[in-house]
C-alpha positions as CSV (number, residue, x, y, z in Angstrom):
1,X,-14.1,-6.5,-16.9
2,X,-14.0,-8.4,-20.1
3,X,-11.0,-9.4,-22.2
4,X,-11.4,-8.8,-25.9
5,X,-9.3,-11.4,-27.8
6,X,-9.5,-9.5,-31.0
7,X,-7.8,-6.3,-29.7
8,X,-4.0,-6.1,-29.0
9,X,-2.8,-3.4,-26.6
10,X,0.7,-2.7,-25.6
11,X,1.3,-3.6,-22.0
12,X,4.0,-1.0,-21.6
13,X,1.4,1.9,-21.9
14,X,-2.0,0.8,-20.7
15,X,-3.4,4.3,-21.2
16,X,-3.4,3.8,-25.0
17,X,-6.7,2.0,-24.7
18,X,-8.4,5.4,-24.3
19,X,-10.0,4.4,-21.1
20,X,-9.4,6.4,-17.9
21,X,-10.1,4.7,-14.6
22,X,-12.6,6.3,-12.4
23,X,-11.0,7.9,-9.3
24,X,-11.7,6.1,-6.1
25,X,-13.5,8.2,-3.4
26,X,-11.5,8.7,-0.2
27,X,-14.2,6.7,1.6
28,X,-13.9,3.6,-0.5
29,X,-13.1,0.4,1.4
30,X,-9.6,0.2,-0.2
31,X,-8.8,3.7,1.1
32,X,-9.9,3.2,4.7
33,X,-7.8,1.4,7.3
34,X,-9.3,0.3,10.5
35,X,-7.4,-1.2,13.4
36,X,-8.8,-4.0,15.4
37,X,-9.4,-3.8,19.1
38,X,-6.0,-5.4,20.0
39,X,-4.1,-2.9,17.9
40,X,-6.0,0.0,19.2
41,X,-5.5,-1.1,22.8
42,X,-1.8,-1.6,22.3
43,X,-1.5,1.9,20.8
44,X,-3.4,3.4,23.7
45,X,-1.3,1.6,26.2
46,X,1.9,3.1,24.8
47,X,3.3,-0.2,23.6
48,X,5.5,1.5,21.0
49,X,8.8,3.2,21.8
50,X,9.2,7.0,21.3
51,X,11.3,6.4,18.2
52,X,8.6,4.2,16.6
53,X,6.0,6.7,17.6
54,X,8.0,9.5,16.0
55,X,8.5,7.5,12.8
56,X,4.8,6.7,12.6
57,X,4.0,10.4,13.0
58,X,6.5,11.4,10.3
59,X,5.0,8.9,7.9
60,X,1.5,10.0,8.8
61,X,2.4,13.6,8.0
62,X,4.1,12.6,4.7
63,X,1.0,10.6,3.7
64,X,-1.3,13.5,4.5
65,X,0.9,15.9,2.4
66,X,1.2,13.4,-0.4
67,X,5.0,13.3,-0.3
68,X,5.5,9.7,1.0
69,X,7.7,7.8,-1.4
70,X,7.8,4.0,-1.3
71,X,11.3,2.5,-1.6
72,X,10.6,-0.1,-4.2
73,X,13.9,-1.9,-3.8
74,X,13.3,-2.4,-0.1
75,X,9.7,-3.4,-0.7
76,X,10.7,-6.1,-3.3
77,X,13.4,-7.4,-1.1
78,X,11.0,-7.8,1.8
79,X,8.4,-9.5,-0.4
80,X,11.0,-12.0,-1.7
81,X,12.3,-12.6,1.9
82,X,8.7,-13.3,3.0
83,X,8.1,-15.6,0.1
84,X,11.3,-17.5,0.9
85,X,10.4,-17.8,4.6
86,X,6.9,-19.2,3.7
87,X,8.6,-21.8,1.5
88,X,11.0,-22.7,4.3
89,X,14.1,-21.9,2.3
C-alpha cells in the first residue's frame, strides 16, 4: 500500500476511490481459528457448563448462518475497561 500525498479522499466514504478490496478466501489465515492443545483438552474434558456450551452452540449457528450481530456498545465498553485495567486505573 502506498499513500499518495497529492490525492485527497473523503474518509467518510472510502469506496469513492474506485478500488474494491479483493475478497478474502475462507481459508485465509485471518478467517481460520485454531485452538491450542490446552483449549482443545479443556473442551473435550467438559470444562464448560451446559449454559456456556449452549451459548457457544447458538453463536456458532448464527455465525454459520451469517446472522451474528456484534453489539458495538458492549464491545467498546469492554475495550475501554480492558485498556483502563492495563493502565492500572
